[in-house]
N, CA, C and O of each residue as an XYZ file, in Angstrom:
432
protein
N    -133.837    -13.443   -108.997
C    -133.920    -11.909   -109.478
C    -133.142    -11.919   -110.525
O    -132.888    -10.715   -110.559
N    -132.502    -12.422   -111.515
C    -132.049    -12.755   -112.741
C    -133.352    -12.894   -113.425
O    -133.355    -12.110   -114.374
N    -134.210    -13.405   -113.368
C    -135.377    -13.654   -114.504
C    -135.764    -12.278   -114.326
O    -135.769    -11.544   -115.314
N    -136.132    -11.773   -113.045
C    -137.038    -10.524   -113.290
C    -136.014     -9.177   -113.973
O    -136.458     -8.169   -114.523
N    -134.873     -9.445   -113.794
C    -133.981     -8.072   -114.217
C    -134.007     -8.507   -115.576
O    -133.794     -7.543   -116.312
N    -134.257    -10.020   -116.471
C    -134.323    -10.158   -118.150
C    -135.409     -9.585   -118.385
O    -135.412     -8.555   -119.058
N    -136.520    -10.101   -117.905
C    -137.813     -9.659   -118.465
C    -137.903     -8.109   -118.369
O    -138.216     -7.470   -119.374
N    -137.619     -7.438   -117.103
C    -137.919     -6.045   -117.087
C    -136.904     -5.364   -118.351
O    -137.320     -4.513   -119.137
N    -135.763     -5.820   -118.363
C    -135.028     -5.283   -119.541
C    -135.427     -5.440   -120.752
O    -135.390     -4.479   -121.520
N    -135.909     -6.733   -121.185
C    -136.512     -6.565   -122.461
C    -137.823     -5.822   -122.265
O    -137.920     -4.810   -122.959
N    -138.658     -6.046   -121.624
C    -139.767     -4.567   -121.768
C    -139.304     -3.652   -121.995
O    -139.606     -3.142   -123.074
N    -138.410     -3.010   -121.187
C    -137.665     -1.756   -121.398
C    -136.905     -1.430   -122.703
O    -136.793     -0.275   -123.112
N    -136.420     -2.437   -123.295
C    -135.716     -2.262   -124.646
C    -136.920     -1.971   -125.613
O    -137.194     -0.984   -126.296
N    -137.673     -3.442   -125.386
C    -138.870     -3.297   -126.613
C    -139.520     -2.116   -126.368
O    -139.875     -1.685   -127.466
N    -139.857     -1.373   -125.498
C    -140.698     -0.355   -125.063
C    -139.992      1.275   -125.713
O    -140.555      2.215   -126.272
N    -138.528      1.047   -125.326
C    -137.805      2.029   -126.059
C    -137.406      2.282   -127.616
O    -137.230      3.363   -128.179
N    -137.316      0.960   -128.145
C    -137.114      1.019   -129.350
C    -138.491      1.092   -130.468
O    -138.328      1.324   -131.666
N    -139.921      0.838   -129.809
C    -140.883      0.887   -130.228
C    -141.413      2.622   -129.996
O    -142.334      3.069   -130.680
N    -140.793      3.359   -129.097
C    -140.898      4.765   -129.282
C    -140.101      5.236   -130.363
O    -140.783      6.095   -130.921
N    -138.992      5.114   -130.955
C    -138.275      5.346   -132.010
C    -139.082      5.004   -133.063
O    -139.503      5.825   -133.878
N    -139.402      3.415   -133.092
C    -140.362      2.912   -134.459
C    -141.684      3.994   -134.445
O    -142.025      4.390   -135.560
N    -142.289      4.393   -133.524
C    -143.648      5.074   -133.348
C    -143.042      6.323   -133.988
O    -143.535      6.710   -135.047
N    -142.199      6.871   -133.541
C    -141.616      8.332   -134.258
C    -141.394      8.178   -135.762
O    -142.250      8.570   -136.555
N    -140.240      7.605   -136.168
C    -139.632      7.157   -137.406
C    -140.597      6.866   -138.618
O    -140.668      7.353   -139.747
N    -141.385      5.789   -137.895
C    -142.501      4.701   -139.010
C    -143.776      4.878   -138.597
O    -144.509      3.956   -138.954
N    -144.339      5.782   -137.935
C    -145.809      5.560   -137.673
C    -146.155      7.237   -137.450
O    -147.246      7.546   -136.972
N    -145.270      8.171   -137.784
C    -145.563      9.677   -137.679
C    -146.012     10.338   -136.335
O    -146.813     11.252   -136.140
N    -145.184      9.535   -135.388
C    -145.688     10.121   -133.881
C    -144.924     11.322   -133.973
O    -144.245     11.670   -134.939
N    -145.098     11.982   -132.802
C    -144.394     13.137   -132.272
C    -142.859     12.835   -131.749
O    -142.610     11.773   -131.177
N    -141.872     13.809   -131.974
C    -140.720     13.438   -131.378
C    -140.794     13.245   -130.116
O    -140.010     12.543   -129.476
N    -141.665     13.805   -129.704
C    -141.408     13.721   -127.522
C    -141.861     12.382   -127.632
O    -142.050     11.983   -126.482
N    -142.099     11.588   -128.366
C    -142.012      9.943   -128.088
C    -140.896      9.651   -127.481
O    -140.928      8.928   -126.485
N    -139.483     10.253   -128.059
C    -138.388     10.051   -127.926
C    -137.791     10.177   -126.475
O    -136.919      9.462   -125.981
N    -138.382     11.136   -125.957
C    -138.211     11.024   -124.513
C    -138.667     10.283   -123.523
O    -138.276     10.632   -122.409
N    -139.563      9.121   -123.588
C    -139.526      7.927   -122.705
C    -139.169      6.887   -123.283
O    -139.251      5.765   -122.782
N    -138.623      7.210   -124.688
C    -137.805      6.258   -125.356
C    -136.701      6.169   -124.695
O    -136.426      5.087   -124.176
N    -135.869      7.218   -124.569
C    -134.418      7.251   -124.405
C    -134.571      6.868   -122.254
O    -133.815      6.107   -121.649
N    -135.268      7.347   -121.872
C    -135.312      7.175   -120.508
C    -135.595      5.195   -120.420
O    -135.105      4.372   -119.647
N    -136.449      5.046   -121.425
C    -136.745      3.281   -121.238
C    -135.118      2.472   -121.809
O    -134.886      1.306   -121.491
N    -134.430      3.039   -122.396
C    -133.583      2.399   -122.809
C    -132.637      2.303   -121.631
O    -132.355      1.198   -121.170
N    -132.061      3.589   -121.051
C    -131.458      3.816   -120.083
C    -131.939      2.640   -118.690
O    -131.047      2.128   -118.013
N    -132.928      2.439   -118.508
C    -133.545      1.689   -117.415
C    -133.217      0.069   -118.375
O    -132.723     -0.772   -117.624
N    -133.357     -0.290   -119.409
C    -132.912     -1.858   -119.808
C    -131.348     -1.802   -119.484
O    -130.930     -2.786   -118.874
N    -130.428     -0.818   -119.790
C    -129.127     -0.701   -119.490
C    -128.977     -1.194   -117.824
O    -128.396     -2.190   -117.390
N    -129.505     -0.431   -117.286
C    -129.246     -0.570   -116.052
C    -129.788     -1.902   -115.316
O    -129.167     -2.509   -114.443
N    -131.146     -2.270   -115.862
C    -131.636     -3.579   -115.258
C    -130.468     -4.820   -115.573
O    -130.208     -5.713   -114.767
N    -129.859     -4.672   -116.864
C    -129.054     -5.510   -117.410
C    -127.873     -5.969   -116.524
O    -127.309     -7.062   -116.553
N    -127.622     -4.925   -115.742
C    -126.195     -4.792   -114.398
C    -126.800     -5.661   -113.436
O    -126.029     -6.182   -112.631
N    -127.964     -5.914   -113.355
C    -128.581     -6.757   -112.059
C    -128.583     -8.136   -112.323
O    -128.802     -8.957   -111.432
N    -128.343     -8.456   -113.536
C    -128.321     -9.973   -113.594
C    -126.659    -10.667   -112.869
O    -125.519    -10.239   -113.050
N    -127.109    -11.790   -112.080
C    -125.924    -12.520   -111.652
C    -125.390    -13.073   -112.136
O    -125.500    -14.296   -112.050
N    -124.359    -12.376   -113.052
C    -122.995    -13.070   -114.082
C    -122.017    -12.400   -113.838
O    -121.925    -11.228   -113.474
N    -120.958    -13.472   -114.127
C    -119.783    -13.083   -113.778
C    -118.892    -12.224   -114.934
O    -117.895    -11.543   -114.691
N    -119.445    -12.413   -116.104
C    -118.936    -11.609   -117.144
C    -120.161    -10.592   -118.003
O    -121.105    -11.094   -118.611
N    -119.996     -9.577   -117.934
C    -121.254     -8.973   -118.964
C    -121.562     -9.766   -120.192
O    -122.684    -10.229   -120.399
N    -120.418     -9.935   -121.108
C    -120.893    -10.594   -122.247
C    -121.661    -11.888   -122.226
O    -122.468    -12.183   -123.107
N    -121.327    -12.803   -120.980
C    -122.248    -13.755   -121.167
C    -123.610    -13.609   -120.605
O    -124.343    -14.586   -120.754
N    -124.221    -12.297   -119.820
C    -124.887    -12.096   -119.312
C    -125.668    -11.382   -120.455
O    -126.885    -11.564   -120.463
N    -125.151    -10.634   -121.371
C    -125.940     -9.667   -122.769
C    -126.542    -11.170   -123.451
O    -127.696    -11.561   -123.632
N    -125.342    -11.738   -123.701
C    -125.509    -13.085   -124.619
C    -126.662    -14.036   -124.350
O    -127.327    -14.555   -125.248
N    -126.877    -14.253   -122.882
C    -128.170    -14.957   -122.133
C    -129.117    -14.087   -122.137
O    -130.216    -14.566   -121.854
N    -129.093    -12.862   -122.379
C    -130.263    -11.896   -122.720
C    -130.965    -11.865   -123.952
O    -132.132    -11.483   -124.040
N    -130.095    -12.363   -125.158
C    -130.569    -12.354   -126.313
C    -131.734    -13.292   -126.324
O    -132.766    -12.780   -126.756
N    -131.838    -14.850   -125.862
C    -133.078    -15.608   -125.855
C    -134.196    -15.007   -125.488
O    -135.227    -14.995   -126.161
N    -133.971    -14.244   -123.911
C    -134.906    -13.697   -123.612
C    -135.896    -12.462   -124.429
O    -137.117    -12.312   -124.372
N    -134.651    -11.509   -125.346
C    -135.583    -10.667   -125.637
C    -136.490    -11.450   -127.039
O    -137.694    -11.361   -127.282
N    -135.463    -12.179   -127.769
C    -136.777    -12.982   -129.022
C    -137.940    -13.241   -128.415
O    -138.931    -12.875   -129.047
N    -138.198    -13.959   -126.984
C    -139.379    -14.355   -126.724
C    -139.983    -13.059   -126.264
O    -141.101    -12.898   -126.753
N    -139.655    -12.243   -125.604
C    -140.174    -11.300   -125.326
C    -140.770    -10.218   -126.447
O    -141.846     -9.638   -126.301
N    -140.010    -10.072   -127.425
C    -140.310     -9.366   -128.785
C    -141.583    -10.168   -129.418
O    -142.380     -9.546   -130.120
N    -141.748    -11.435   -129.182
C    -142.984    -11.994   -129.612
C    -144.160    -12.102   -129.253
O    -145.175    -12.441   -129.862
N    -143.874    -11.628   -127.664
C    -145.194    -11.213   -126.880
C    -145.677     -9.764   -127.004
O    -146.840     -9.379   -126.877
N    -144.521     -8.973   -127.291
C    -144.942     -7.708   -127.963
C    -145.636     -7.889   -129.075
O    -146.533     -7.118   -129.413
N    -145.281     -8.944   -129.762
C    -145.938     -8.982   -131.001
C    -147.487     -9.245   -130.840
O    -148.398     -8.669   -131.433
N    -147.556    -10.070   -130.068
C    -149.027    -10.585   -130.006
C    -149.917     -9.580   -129.190
O    -151.086     -9.345   -129.498
N    -149.172     -8.923   -127.967
C    -150.275     -8.122   -127.173
C    -150.345     -6.665   -127.646
O    -151.389     -6.019   -127.555
N    -149.196     -6.156   -128.160
C    -149.149     -4.853   -128.590
C    -149.650     -4.488   -130.064
O    -150.351     -3.513   -130.337
N    -149.100     -5.574   -131.096
C    -149.580     -5.272   -132.089
C    -150.829     -6.355   -132.789
O    -151.205     -6.189   -133.949
N    -151.309     -7.306   -132.027
C    -152.429     -7.807   -132.395
C    -152.100     -9.101   -133.339
O    -152.959     -9.785   -133.896
N    -150.804     -9.283   -133.402
C    -150.480    -10.414   -134.485
C    -149.885    -11.665   -133.555
O    -148.804    -11.581   -132.972
N    -150.604    -12.637   -133.514
C    -150.410    -14.137   -132.880
C    -149.188    -14.687   -133.526
O    -149.088    -14.922   -134.730
N    -148.104    -14.907   -132.467
C    -147.131    -15.875   -133.150
C    -147.587    -17.226   -133.527
O    -148.509    -17.923   -133.104
N    -146.458    -17.456   -134.677
C    -147.240    -18.701   -135.381
C    -146.356    -19.861   -134.536
O    -145.683    -19.687   -133.520
N    -146.556    -20.959   -135.209
C    -145.750    -22.371   -134.358
C    -144.162    -22.165   -134.723
O    -143.383    -22.487   -133.825
N    -143.671    -21.727   -135.789
C    -142.577    -21.503   -136.184
C    -141.456    -20.384   -134.996
O    -140.298    -20.517   -134.601
N    -142.641    -19.213   -134.730
C    -142.397    -18.173   -133.996
C    -142.012    -18.852   -132.680
O    -141.015    -18.443   -132.086
N    -142.806    -19.958   -132.138
C    -142.815    -20.132   -130.500
C    -141.744    -21.243   -130.597
O    -141.064    -21.281   -129.571
N    -141.321    -22.348   -131.719
C    -140.739    -23.169   -131.830
C    -139.182    -22.362   -131.825
O    -138.389    -22.793   -130.988
N    -138.838    -21.529   -132.472
C    -137.634    -20.718   -132.382
C    -137.636    -19.679   -130.858
O    -136.634    -19.028   -130.565
N    -138.539    -19.664   -130.240
C    -138.436    -18.950   -128.823
C    -137.737    -19.754   -128.195
O    -136.586    -19.687   -127.763
N    -138.702    -20.721   -128.162
C    -138.474    -22.323   -127.161
C    -136.480    -22.493   -127.243
O    -135.679    -22.312   -126.326
N    -136.257    -22.822   -128.438
C    -134.618    -22.750   -128.817
C    -133.998    -21.573   -128.131
O    -133.217    -21.740   -127.194
N    -134.253    -20.650   -128.476
C    -133.471    -19.399   -127.765
C    -133.493    -19.179   -126.427
O    -132.610    -18.620   -125.777
N    -134.443    -19.594   -126.055
C    -134.688    -19.648   -124.464
C    -133.663    -20.679   -124.070
O    -132.672    -20.271   -123.465
N    -133.780    -22.029   -124.348
C    -133.032    -22.991   -123.888
C    -131.506    -22.475   -124.348
O    -130.608    -23.067   -123.751
N    -131.161    -21.676   -125.115
C    -130.021    -21.658   -125.442
C    -129.219    -20.498   -124.474
O    -128.036    -20.423   -124.143
N    -130.398    -19.626   -124.170
C    -129.951    -18.578   -122.938
C    -129.706    -19.159   -121.859
O    -128.667    -18.857   -121.272
N    -130.590    -20.147   -121.306
C    -130.172    -20.875   -119.948
C    -128.981    -21.899   -120.307
O    -128.424    -22.134   -119.235
N    -128.496    -22.444   -121.099
C    -127.375    -23.139   -121.480
C    -126.136    -22.021   -120.830
O    -125.316    -22.146   -119.920
N    -126.460    -20.896   -121.785
C    -125.127    -19.951   -121.649
C    -124.944    -19.469   -119.973
O    -123.854    -19.436   -119.402
N    -126.212    -19.122   -119.363
C    -125.900    -18.559   -118.241
C    -125.925    -19.522   -117.057
O    -125.623    -18.966   -116.001
N    -126.184    -20.709   -116.968
C    -126.122    -21.610   -116.134
C    -125.556    -22.868   -116.483
O    -125.539    -23.764   -115.639
N    -125.099    -23.043   -117.603
C    -124.399    -24.307   -117.600
C    -123.258    -23.955   -116.931
O    -122.869    -22.828   -116.623
N    -122.535    -25.500   -116.648
C    -121.542    -25.844   -115.563
C    -120.132    -25.110   -116.529
O    -119.973    -25.323   -117.731
N    -119.375    -24.382   -115.819
C    -118.136    -23.843   -115.971
C    -116.980    -24.167   -115.185
O    -116.996    -24.076   -113.958
N    -115.703    -24.645   -116.021
C    -114.207    -24.677   -115.281
C    -113.614    -23.409   -114.785
O    -113.556    -22.321   -115.358
N    -113.262    -23.694   -113.820
C    -112.397    -22.605   -113.104
C    -111.525    -22.017   -114.079
O    -110.859    -22.685   -114.869
N    -111.532    -20.504   -114.009
C    -110.732    -19.921   -114.918
C    -109.369    -20.285   -114.591
O    -108.437    -19.873   -115.281
């Protein structure tokens, strides 16, 4: 469930942010903001579904997923293929996210 929540949250956040980008940078209609805000609300909700004891840890681990998802967006939506440095950086971020989320913890 955690992976699906993170992937869904990443897609929702990127789509919501892109709606604002389209409005401000691509001269699209302000109506783009309506689905953008809805998408950002969905993003926030989906992060609450992550199986973690602390919100901060959940958000920190999400950062790595977001970076990898943003590179997928770059490729699929913008038509720019990530280079090897993008891929290496994303792999490091995903590894860090996994360590943050699933690393062994001492009882509090």
